[in-house]
C-alpha positions in Angstrom: 0.0 0.0 0.0 1.5 3.3 -1.1 1.3 6.1 1.4 1.8 9.8 0.8 5.3 11.2 0.6 7.3 11.1 3.8 7.2 14.3 5.9 10.5 16.0 5.7 12.5 16.5 8.9 12.8 20.1 10.0 16.1 21.8 9.1 18.7 21.6 11.8 18.8 25.4 12.0 15.1 25.6 13.0 14.5 26.0 16.7 13.0 23.1 18.6 10.6 23.5 21.5 12.0 22.1 24.8 10.3 18.9 25.9 8.9 19.1 29.4 7.3 15.7 29.6 7.4 12.4 27.8 4.8 9.9 29.1 3.7 6.5 27.8 0.2 5.3 28.6 -0.2 2.1 30.7 -1.7 0.4 27.6 1.3 1.5 25.6 -0.9 2.8 22.8 -0.2 6.6 23.2 2.9 8.6 23.8 2.1 11.9 25.5 4.4 14.9 24.9 4.5 18.3 26.5 6.6 21.0 24.9 7.4 24.2 26.7 6.4 26.2 23.6 9.7 28.0 23.6 12.5 27.1 21.2 15.8 26.0 22.6 17.9 29.0 21.4 21.4 30.0 22.5 21.3 32.6 25.4 23.6 34.8 23.2 20.6 35.3 20.8 18.3 37.7 22.5 16.2 39.2 19.7 12.6 40.5 20.6 11.0 37.7 18.6 13.0 35.2 20.7 11.9 36.9 23.9 8.3 36.7 22.8 8.7 33.0 22.0 9.9 32.4 25.5 6.5 33.4 26.9 4.6 31.1 24.6 2.3 28.6 26.3 3.0 24.9 26.7 2.1 22.7 23.8 1.0 19.1 24.2 0.0 16.2 22.1 -0.9 12.5 22.4 0.6 10.5 19.5 -0.8 7.0 18.9 1.6 4.1 18.5 0.2 3.2 15.1 0.7 6.9 13.9 4.2 6.9 15.3 5.0 3.6 13.6 3.6 4.9 10.3 5.7 8.0 10.7 9.0 6.1 11.1 11.8 7.7 9.0 14.4 4.9 9.4 16.3 3.9 6.3 14.3 0.6 5.9 10.9 2.4 6.2 11.9 5.2 3.8 13.2 2.6 1.3 9.9 0.7 1.6 8.0 3.9 1.0 10.1 4.7 -2.1 9.4 1.1 -3.4 5.7 1.4 -2.7 5.9 -1.6 -0.3 5.4 0.3 2.9 2.1 -0.5 4.6 0.8 2.3 6.9 -1.7 0.0 8.5 -0.3 -0.5 12.0 -3.6 -1.0 13.8 -3.1 -2.7 17.1 0.6 -1.9 17.2 1.8 -0.7 20.7 5.0 0.8 21.9 7.2 -1.6 23.7 10.1 0.6 24.6 10.9 4.4 24.7 14.5 5.4 25.2 16.4 8.6 24.9 18.6 8.9 21.8 21.3 11.3 22.7 20.1 14.7 23.8 18.0 15.3 20.7 15.5 12.5 20.3 13.9 9.2 21.2 14.3 5.6 20.0 11.0 3.9 19.9 10.4 0.2 19.7 7.1 -1.3 18.6 5.2 -4.5 19.2 5.6 -5.6 15.6 9.3 -5.9 16.3 10.4 -2.7 14.6 13.0 -1.0 16.8 15.1 1.1 14.5 13.1 4.3 14.6 14.9 7.4 15.9 12.5 10.3 16.4 14.3 13.6 16.8 12.5 16.0 19.1 12.1 18.4 16.1 10.2 15.7 14.2 8.1 14.8 17.3 7.2 18.5 17.6 6.1 18.5 14.0 4.0 15.4 14.5 2.5 16.9 17.6 1.6 20.1 15.7 0.0 18.0 13.0 -1.9 16.0 15.6 -3.1 19.1 17.3 -4.6 20.5 14.2 -5.1 24.1 13.0 -5.7 25.5 16.5 -2.1 25.0 17.6 -0.3 28.4 17.8 2.8 28.6 15.6 6.1 28.9 17.5 8.5 31.2 15.8 12.1 32.0 16.9 
């Protein structure tokens, strides 16, 4: 089953909201994320727009395990998407493990055995914004 084109990862120069909370439901079907709403910018950059971003409200999202599995950007999943062999039907998939991946992301493992997905915080923030819909305020540097 062919899915839509993979969502591009945000450019490394784009600011990423700080993550305040990462919580997995007891049933392991949803990953809850809370972002501070302010981008992680160097203290040396103190422009008025950045000061305004620092007062932005917290942003939160609940991302389902099937949606996270379908959003995997590992090399194998991207190759399957390019070949048209990637199935985005992950109904019933749960998260089996959530681990930090350096200081910039999470490694997620799923009940279907897939454990190669690294989800940078910038990508999780983009997925959270998509999940929240059009009412989510845009965070600018």
